[in-house]
C-alpha atoms as one frame of an Amber mdcrd trajectory, in Angstrom:
protein
 -14.767 -21.932  -1.614 -16.849 -19.240   0.310 -20.257 -20.162   1.677 -23.363
 -18.612   0.146 -24.148 -15.203   1.673 -27.254 -14.962   4.152 -30.593 -13.930
   2.806 -30.634 -10.051   2.279 -33.465  -8.001   3.666 -33.617  -5.354   0.895
 -33.466  -5.282  -3.010 -30.119  -3.309  -3.244 -28.361  -5.726  -1.113 -29.833
  -8.597  -2.952 -28.513  -7.287  -6.179 -25.160  -6.312  -4.724 -24.671 -10.167
  -3.436 -25.698 -11.202  -6.783 -23.470  -8.965  -8.616 -20.435  -9.999  -6.124
 -20.981 -13.614  -6.999 -20.743 -13.222 -10.486 -17.783 -10.954 -10.172 -15.987
 -13.496  -7.860 -16.424 -16.248 -10.324 -15.053 -14.111 -13.377 -11.999 -13.090
 -11.269 -11.213 -16.704 -10.110 -11.400 -18.022 -13.606  -8.970 -15.186 -15.004
  -6.676 -15.834 -11.888  -6.604 -19.498 -12.602  -5.894 -18.879 -16.240  -3.017
 -16.685 -15.203  -1.542 -19.419 -12.958  -2.154 -22.038 -15.573   0.149 -20.088
 -18.098   2.877 -19.486 -15.487   2.982 -23.135 -14.724   2.894 -24.047 -18.463
   5.645 -21.717 -19.123   7.748 -22.789 -16.071   7.552 -26.369 -17.118   8.558
 -25.944 -20.528  11.761 -23.992 -19.285  12.444 -26.799 -16.952  12.184 -29.309
 -20.050  14.669 -26.981 -21.465  12.546 -26.634 -24.750  13.324 -23.030 -26.063
  10.593 -23.025 -28.848   8.017 -24.129 -26.286   9.021 -21.692 -23.542   9.267
 -18.726 -25.757   5.580 -19.655 -26.950   4.401 -20.232 -23.144   5.926 -16.772
 -22.188   4.063 -15.117 -25.023   0.683 -16.449 -23.731   1.515 -15.988 -19.887
   2.553 -12.405 -20.621  -0.806 -11.932 -22.653  -2.795 -13.456 -19.595  -1.292
 -11.597 -17.012  -1.551  -8.276 -19.203  -5.248  -9.034 -19.546  -5.783  -9.921
 -15.885  -3.951  -6.663 -14.935  -6.165  -4.267 -17.325  -9.210  -5.911 -15.849
  -8.071  -4.797 -12.255  -7.729  -8.345 -11.098  -4.123  -8.100 -10.547  -2.345
  -4.726  -9.494  -0.261  -3.279 -12.173   3.057  -3.149 -10.216   2.196  -6.967
  -9.328   1.609  -7.932 -12.978   4.814  -6.186 -14.159   6.783  -8.070 -11.487
   5.306 -11.523 -12.596   6.098 -10.633 -16.429   9.623  -9.653 -15.427  10.579
 -12.809 -13.407   8.954 -14.934 -16.271  10.924 -13.242 -18.777  14.122 -13.604
 -16.572  13.503 -17.190 -16.539  12.763 -17.637 -20.083  15.929 -15.806 -21.232
  18.302 -17.818 -18.834  16.923 -21.058 -20.350  17.457 -19.879 -23.771  20.978
 -19.071 -23.021  21.899 -22.301 -21.362
């Protein structure tokens, strides 16, 4: 966790600091949701539960796409994550 910013001297700098704090908290929440969705998907693949992994993949893709559309993840980063998860899920479904 980052330490609180030092006291600013003008109103616009104070407002910027407040906005940055809010934005930082929102971005952290979305990123942790993405990580949780990915982890859930990977554990269901390891458990070889086809139905659960398909559902978890759907949730993970939704979370990643949402983060990408908000600019929290770069679009290529999101595409790469989705591609790798889909490959894992498909390999699990085949086996």
